[in-house]
FIBA-133575 format. One record per residue: residue in one letter; y, z, x of N, C-alpha, C, CB in turn. Coordinates in steps of 0.001 Angstrom, whole numbers, plus 500000, padded with zeros to 6 digits. Each point is the difference from the previous one (the first is absolute). Glycine has a CB too. Layout:
AYZXYZXYZXYZX;...
% end
This chain:
M498831500000500853501169500000499147501238500000500904498757501232498123;S502166497860501603501207499889500816500980501122499658499688497503500138;A501329502653500705501011501028499768500714499747498675500300500289502486;R500019498464497236500687499664498741499110500321498788501289498177501197;E497421501568498910499083500303498898499894501510499784498711497892500494;R501270502858500583499931501463499875501272500563499376498493500082501999;I502636499346498379501274500458499422500034499677498508501178499662502219;A498355499147497398499961499630498586499074500944499228500460497590500607;Y498417502768499999499068500934499365500663501370499818498040498765501024;L502626501698500032500701501285499934501101499966498941499498500391502433;R501224498505497482501047499848498992499394500119498601501335498520501563;G497525500841498224499325500090498705499569501421499680499225497663500293;L500264503038500706499601501397499776501195500858499604498141499721501656;I502968500087499043501202500793499725500530499685498607500559500044502456;E499491498671497199500494499618498679499074500518498909501066497956500988;G497644502103499296499036500506499025500075501493499797498547498143500620;Q502080502574500294500114501454499882501055500416498979499277500191502372;N501599498892497263501045500248499017500806501249500360498586498897498243;V502011501081502927500791501127500490501493499795499729498268500405501772;S502056498783497225501392499657499745500821501199499544499256497711499421;E500100503328500053500777501169499587500510500816501181498655500064497924;N500766499744503248500450500716501199500775499025500879498013501598499906;A503321498455500001500852499053500721499853500141501513501605500058498091;G498181501141502385499844500232501438498767499308500546501158502182499747;M497751497886499540498768499356500439500126498483499921498689501996499235;T502008497531499737500195498557499870500778499460501189499952500207497502;K501121500498502896500790499577501163499152500022501264502081500881498911;F497107500171501224499137500110501175499026498830500055500207502503499933;H499144497196498955499028498908499968500662498665500289498637501285498360;E502550498491501089500714498754500264500356499879501478500910500039497665;A499537501069502945500348499987501422498758499766500853501922501555499549;L496993499090500078498748499842500743499496498566499922499437502396499542;L500562497043499274499545498620499833500941499025500701498949500623497810;G502344499656502180500956499148500707499745500013501504501688500438498204;A498036500756502331499710500122501432498708499257500341501181502235500071;L497809497889499095498735499311500242500176498484499923498766501976499067;D502057497557499995500284498557499909500675499507501282500226500189497488;S500715500603503032500688499619501252499021499913501164502093501098499171;I497005499874500903498997500005501072499089498784499873500075502519500092;A499505497174498693499129498846499785500713498708500384498826501229498151;E502454498677501530500768498811500371500097499859501520501310500202497865;E498938500906502821500058499955501465498648499628500598501815501721499959;L497107498786499468498658499636500479499745498511499815499176502303499448;D501279497150499428499850498557499776500780499213501041499691500404497544;D501539500054502763500817499328501013499332500051501374502062500588498696;I497361500557501642499321500146501286498784499072500065500787502398500160;A498441497547498780498822499130499967500416498544500150498795501654498540;E502303497966500810500489498618500120500439499710501431500733500040497592;S499951500917503033500429499824501393498790499872500924502099501311499524;Q496879499499500254498794499915500819499334498641499860499686502461499761;D500280497019499034499419498665499792500802498944500752499148500710497742;D502181499404502210500863499051500717499757500082501503501729500193498186;I498173501018502330499781500197501438498632499460500400501485502039499974;R497499498240499221498646499512500296499996498472500056498990502033498879;E501670497332500160500076498541499972500742499462501223499947500066497492;Y501138500606502886500778499595501163499164500095501280502095500770498844;V497176500318501315499162500182501191498893498942500046500491502480499971;E498914497229498897498964498964499966500575498646500403498796501266498195;D502423498438501328500656498748500394500270499971501496501041499844497733;L499406501273502814500246500074501443498709499788500789501916501567499578;E497008499050499963498714499819500681499588498529500004499321502324499322;D500874497014499546499657498575499927500847499191500966499338500279497606;E501960500015502449500886499269500896499646500238501468501798500160498275;V497849501058502061499611500312501376498728499238500368501062502288499811;M497981497670499278498763499274500272500275498503500174498710501725498690;E502200497723500506500365498590500145500649499747501358500303499824497511;L500628501047502870500658499850501300498995500111501135502104500939499036;R496997500012500845498998500202501044499122498771500141500020502461499556;S499588496960499320499140498813500080500764498790500519498637500895498112;E502668499032501624500804498905500542500169500133501511501204499828497809;L498984501414502665500200500227501429498718499831500790501843501549499446;D497071498938500003498722499916500705498888499859498968500879501395501940;P498665497409497834498964499778498980498737500823500238500900497710499714;D498824502642501528498816500821500293500158501432499497499568498580502004;M501686501847497817500268501365499556500063500111498478501236500383502124;A498661498541497156500107500015498545498979500957499404500828497632500023;G499659503256499132499127500952499316499560501176500837499248498129498675;T501285502011502526499635501137500839501251500742500418497952498801500819;H501867502431499631501144500720500537500131499660501480499720501879498306;C501474498347502232500270499526501359499390500875501087502085499037499129;G497557502192500546499426500884501007501023500792500777498161498421500167;C503122501339499564501055500721500729499892501500499766501501498000499808;Q498237502387498957499899501425499679498816500611500739501039499602497733;D497859499659502371498833500506500720500344500265501458498489498744498445;E502282500356502169500389500184501397500868501241500161499877497523500357;L501043502691498706500859501190500067499174501270499847501916498675499064;E497141501300500004499168501175499792499172500302501232499923499503497562;D499546499449503098499203500212501205500829500639501102498582498042499387;E502688501532500735500857500558501037500329501456499727500949497739500391;D499154502630498330500384501355499639498826500968499980501839499027498681;E496947500459501352498844500873499925499897500856501257498825498327498545;E500921502945501229499851500927501112498509500224500220502239501127499507;E497376498981501741498599500195500339499657501496499963500032497904501431;Y498895502416497874499522501373499935498583500048500538501479500503498014;E498173500616502552498633500227500447499515501307499413500388498709502135;A498312501352497633499389501225499497499488500805501175499367498888497824;T500733502408502042499461500890501029499539501291499332501525499004501781;T497706501759498944499523501297499509500494501076500949497943498957498931;C502619502081500519500479501115500818498791500729500579502106500248498583;P497821499907502738498858500678500598500018501507499732499955498236501763;L501175502287497805500107501435499774499596500399498581501818500059501693;C498664499206497296499668500376498620499002499042499357502259501013499803;G497505497813500832499013499063499503500458499123498848498358501613500738;K502940498414498921500489499195498879500525498662500495500575502087498736;D499213496880500439500440498645500323501446499801499541497623499147499799;F503104499992500922501342499600499587500356498705500703500691502404499612;F500382496963499918500499498765500586501283500280500759498949498649498159;Y501284500570502904501237500119500770500385498627500527499457502392500641;Q501792497473499784500490498750500576499975500116501515501459499551497978;P497677499692502678499923500087501460501314499613500673497568499497499841;D503181499550499583501261499571500604501054501104500010499484497691499253;A500325503330499913500979501081499916499796501050501101500126499615497527;Y498795500253503239499684500991501035499972499350501379498676501327498328;D501773499411502682499845499556501378498538500172500384502402500623500586;E497184498670500490498599500018500405499503501410500329500299497687500869;D500535503129499756499579501345500399500405501081498994500177499252502359;E500368500348496523500475500959498993498846500472499122502263498897500006;D497714502388499658498981500574499124500275499616498542499680501925501613;L499232497931497654500125499817498549500114501368499362498669497838500048;L501996502232498809500160501257499287499236499874498688502282500469501068;C496712500361498731499186499947498794500839500452498802497891500431501348;P502177498758497600500781500398498828499323501088499172500937497711499959;H497791502544500309499270500997499236500109501389500605498447498217499288;C501233501877502006500022501324500646501258500211500836497508499964500047;G503240498953500223501255500107500747499840500130501497500923501026498012;E497863498840502491499744500159501421500052498670500727498605501987499493;P501944497973501729500031498766500787498654499766500694502482500289500349;F497209498426499876498802499639500745500195498602500587498536501454498501;K500675498210502509500052498686500624499297498996499089500051501029502328;G500640497847497399499468498990499078499063499038500625502026500212498768;
% end
């Protein structure tokens, strides 16, 4: 059930209660229904904007694919791999080790330590040669 359908249902329930003798409640119900109508209208506007944006992005994707195929027919329908190269450069190397003192496993970055520097166990806090 959509927001507008729920508001219409609520409006029917309120009208069916026949609360017209209580002016305060009538004003409250009118204000409440007015606020709900405003919210439903804003939700409709947001949904319409999302549809427009989705359509725009799809058009951009199509145009990019056309440009890519014009520039390099071998690349048509594939990604260029540039992002993969960036990710590979940013990847940090980790190694697994076991603390000889407490026996727990953990990972560390060898590049972050000098060759003669002790590793520090994150579990027991004790240094040891890696």
